[in-house]
N, C-alpha and C positions, 0 to 999 in steps of 0.2 A: 565590732570588727570593721575595719576600714578597707577601702580598695587598695590603699598604699601597702597595708600590711599583707594583703593577699598577694600583691605583686612581688613582694620581697621574700615570700616563703619559698623554701627550696622544694625540689621535686619530691614526689612521694608516690607510693603505690597504695591505692585504696581498693577495697573490695566492693564489687557491685553484684547485685542479683538481678539478672535480666531474664525474664520469662522462665523463672524458676531454675536457672542454671548459673553456677558460680563462675566468675571469670575475674582475672586480675587486669587492671587497667593502669598503665603508667601515665602519670600526669606530667606535662611538660611546662605549660605556661598558662596564665590566666588572661583571657581576652575580653571578658565582659566589662561593661562600663556602668550601666545603670542597675545591674542586678548581680546577685552573688552566686551564680552558678553558670555552668556551660553544659552543652549537650555532650554526653559521653557515648561512645560507641565501641563495643568490643566485637571484633570480627569473627570470632570462633563460634558461630551459632548456625552453621549450615546455611548461610546466606550467600555463599559463593562470592564474597567480596562486595556484594551490593549493599545498599543502605536503606532498607525499608523502615517505615516509621516504628514498627514493633521493636527494632533493635536499639532505639534511642532511649536514653534515660537521663535524669538530672544527676549531677554529681555534687553532693552537698559539702559545705565547709564545716558545719557543726550540726549538732542535734537540733538546735533551734532553727537554723537556716533550712535544714531538711524539712522540718515541719511546715515552714512557710512555703517552701518550694512545692510540696505536695498540695497545699491548699490552693496554690495559684495555677495548677495544671488541670486541664479537663481530660479525664481518662477516656480513651476510646473504648476500652473494655469496661464492663460494669463490675468485674471482679475487683474488690477493693484493694487499693494499695495498702501495704502493711507497714506501720511505723512502730518501732519498739524503742522505748527509752534506753539511753546509754548505748545505743548500737546504731551504726550508720549503714549496716547491711539491710537493705529494704527492697522489696519488689515494687519498683516504680516503672515497670514496662508498660507499653501501650500508651505512652503519653502523646497527646496531640501537639503538633507543631504550632507555636504561636509566631507572630511576626518577630518578637524579640529573640526567641531562641533560634528561629530560622536564620536571623541575621548573625547570631553568634556562630552557628554552624558554618555559615559561609566564610566567616573570618578565620575559623580554625582549620578549614580544609578537611581532608579525608582522614586525619589522625586525631585521636583523642587528646585533648589538651585542657587541663584544669589545674587548680591549686587548692590547697586546704591548709588549715592550721590545726595542729594537735589532733589529727585523725587517729582514732584507735579502733581496733576490731575487738571490742570487749562484749561478746554476746552474753546476754543474761536472759534466762527463760523464767519470767515471772508468772506466777499463777494468775490466770485470767487474761493474759495477753494472747493475741492472735497467733496462730501457727505461721511459720515462715513460708510455707508453700501453699499455693492455691490448689494444686493438683499433685498427684503422685504418678509420674509418667515413666521415669527412668532412674536407675540407680545413681547416676552421676549427680542428681540433685542433692544428695546428702553429704554432709561432712561428718567428721568424727564426733563433734560436739552435739550435733543434732541427733546422730545415731544413739549416743549414750543417753540423751534425754528421752528419746522415744522408747528405749529399752527400759528406762525407769518407769515410764508410764505403763508399759506392758506388764511390768512386775506388779504395779498397782491393779491392773486389770485381772491379773491372775488371782490376786486376793479377792477381788470382787466376785469373780467366777466361782471361787471355792466357798466363800462365806456368805454371799448374798445372792438369792435367786430373784430378787425383785428390784434391782437397780433401775432407776428411771431418769438418768441424766440426759438421755436422748429422747425422752418422751415428746411426742409431737413432731418428730423428724421422720421423713420417709426416704428410704434408700431404694433406688432402682438398680437391678442387676440385669445387664444386657450381655448375654453369653452367646456368641456366634460359633463357639466351639464347645465340645463336651467338657464338663468339669464336675468333679465330685467334691474334693476337699476345698478348693478355692471358693466355689460358689456357696457351699454349705457353711463354711467357716465364716464368710462375710455375713451371711444371713443370720447365723447364730450370734455373731458378734453384735449385730444391730439389735436383735431381739433381747439379748442379755442386758443391753444398756437401755431398754425401754422403747426403742424405735420400732418402726414398721417397715415392711419390705414389699416392694413391687417387683416381681421376678419374671424374666423371660428366659426360659431354657431353650437352647437350640434356636436362637433368634434368626440364624441364617435361613432356616426352613420355615419357621412358624411365626414370622413377623412380616411387616411390609417390605423388608429387604427382599423377600421372595418375589415381590411384585415389581422390584426395581427401584425402590426408594433409596435415596442416597444416605450415607451415614450421617451427613450433616443435618439433613431434614429429620432423621430419626432422633438425633440428639436434641435438636431444637424443640421437638415435640415432647420428648420424655422429660426434659428439664422443667417443663411446665407442670409436671405431676409429682416432682420429687425434689429433695434437697441435696442429694449427692448421687452420682452415677458410678457404678462399678462395672467395667466393661472388659470382656475378653473378645478378641477378634482374630480372624485368620490372617490378616494382613499386617506386616511390620509397618509401624508408623501410624496405624489407625488410632491409637490412643492419643497421640499428639494432635491429630486432626480433630478428634472429639473435644479435647481440652481447649483447642483454639476456638471452637464453635460455642461451647457451653459457657454460661454465666454462673454455673454452680460447680463445685469440685468434681473432678473426674479422677478415678483411680484405675490405673492400668492393671488388669488382672491377667495379663498375657496378650501380646499382640504378635501372632504367628511366630516366626523364628527370631523376633526382635528381642524384647525384654519381658521380664516378670519381676518387677521391683519389690512387690510385697513378699514374694517367695524368697528373694535374696535377703530381705530384712529378717524374716523368720529364720533363715539359715544362719545368718551371722549371730542372731540372738541365741540360737541353739548351740552354736560353737562356743560362745562365751559361757553359757551355762554348763555345758558338758566338759569342756577343756579347762575353763577357768581363766582364759586369757585370749586375746586376739593378736597381740604383737608377738612376733617370733614364732609363729606356727607354720607348719608345713601341711599343705592341702593337696590331695590327689584328686583331680577331676577326671572322671572315667566315663566312657560311653560315647553317646552322640553329642559331640562338642560343636559340630558345625550347625546343627539345627536346634540345639538345646538352649532355649531362652533363659532357663534357670541358671545354667553355668555362666552364661554371658553376664547376667546381672550380678551374680555372686563374685565374679572376677573383678568387676568394677568396684564393688564394696570392699573386697579384700585389699584392694590397692590403697585404701585409706589408712591402712595400718603399717606398722614398722617391722622390718626384718621378716617379711612374709615370703615364703617360697611356694610356688604353685607348680605341680607336675600335671602335664596333659597326657592322658593314656587313652587312646582311641584307635579304632580301625582307620586305615589310610583314607577311606572314602568320607569319613566324617570328622576329620581333624579340626581343631580349633582354628577359626579364621584369623587372618593376619591383623585385622583391626584391633582385636583384643590383645594380641601379642604386642603390637606396637604401643598400645595404650599402657600396658603393664611396664614395658621398657621405659616409656616416657616418665613414669611415676617411680622408677627405681626399684620395681618389683622383679625379683628373680623368678624366671620360669624355665621349665625344661620339658621337652617332649620325650616320652619313653614308650617302648613297646612291651616292657616287662612289668606287669601289674604286681607280681610278687615282690620285686625289689622296691617298687614305689610304696607299696603297702607297709613294708617293714620300716620305712623312714617317716611316714606321715602321722600327723596327729588326727587328721580327718581323711577318710576315703569317701569321696562323694560320688556315688554311682548313679548313672542315669540310664534311662531306657532308650534303645534304638527306636526312633520314631517312624513307624511305618507310614504314617500319614504325610510325612515330608518328602517321600521318595516318588510320589506320583505313580507313573507306570513303570518306573525302573525297579521292578521287583528283584531283579538280579543284584542290584547294588545293595538293597536291603538285606537280602539273604547273605551277601558277602560280609556285611557288617555285624549282623545279629549273632549273638552267642560267642563272640570272640573273647570277651572279658567278663567273667562271672565271679562274683564274690561268694565264696563258699567256705567250708571249714578249713580248707588248705590256706586260704588267704587270711582267715582269722588267726591261724597258728603262727603266722609271721608278724602279725600286728603287735604293737606295743600295748601294754595293759591299760594305759590311760586313753588310748586312741578310740575313735568311734567310727561307725559306718553310718553314712547318711544317704538319703534318697528322697527326691521331691515327690515320688509316687505319681501315678501307679507303676508298679513293677510287673514285669513278665517273668522271665527266668534269669534275669541278670543278678539277682540275689536269691540264693536258695533258701527254702523255708527253714532249714536247720539253723541258719544264722539268727533267726528271730529270737531264739532262746538265750543267746549270748547277751550279757549286759552291755556290751559295746554296740549292739544294734540300736541306734538312736532314732531311726526313721519314724516310728510311731509317736515318740515323744516330740520329734521335730514337727510332725503334723499337728499335734495338739498346741504347740507353741504358736502356730499360725493363727489360732483363735485370739490369743492375747495380743499379738502384734496388730491384728486387724481391728480389734476393739480399740486399741490405742490410736490407730490412724483415724478411725471414724470419730472418736472423741476429739482429737486434735484438729481435724479439718472442719468440724462443725462447731465446736465450742472454743478451741484454743487450749492453751496450757492450763 
């Protein structure tokens, strides 16, 4: 490949993976002279238009060039860059500026400019290759192809769980669970997942009260300490964005098990996995999200994942005080996903393939007990709601429930929430295997 051929190539759009988030970068022109890459920058990474080193990455012209580029860079982070054959999507974030690429950046200015020949986005997941993500922090990290591949691994994990009680693929690995908020299903399913694959668990329940956090230790210091004892960290925290801070600090994989009212990506993965298994498809479905949509991290993450599929419609049914926030609505609109707000649960239930009920979260209201009392009990899934639902439709819930689904619903075959909880084991087994061993 010559410089002349590079300069003569027409503009293209290539896919970059920067800090585990997908973005599309439009290439305009090639400005390098002695080397076959330029610095690429995608501005939609919560950096407010600034240009920190972490936002920079090399944009390769071919698989061979990409391999050479990675070898010539000195990573700031010790998390390894991932290169997969036949695919130019690669996490090459945290690259240190050298004199050459700094000069290239000065020449290109504040816009991304590069060129390539025969760039293809042909992702192939080959057995033994590294997983595409260093951490699992938010639902936006995943695309349809990765989701389908994760679900395939989850089905393999289901077979392992049913037929083998002594699988040892993660023997010698240690998982640390740091839970600053209460959890039953998430914590136990992660611990069960690790043990069923032969790994060991270091656990801290209620870390907010019974860890050094109670003495004033920062999250970053806790993560730096715990990573010295383990191979992977699963963390639940009461602050939105805490998981991202942990992942930025750690040199081992971090899984977000819920960060305050932010996100709960592994719950969303198991939710979508459950919908596919129960309904038989993900394109063309109608989903009713019911309950605490303002504070519910599960519904936020689920909305992000549902936006990956075609012809999906989402109904938001909630008390006025806990309506879905505008950022999710705007995101769905930007992805071409139809959504509608409704106050009529019966009407929505009659249309939907999935009624996804959630608990009104008392812990998110602080001292505003009056607002909690106003919201609680307004929308309840009971026999009357079941009577208008379609025969193939299902009721889901991330659990725990209070009184928002009556006990009589449990006996209906459309009540999928306990099957949903069990699916969490298979998804988390899959994620642990992928993050620690790869495909």
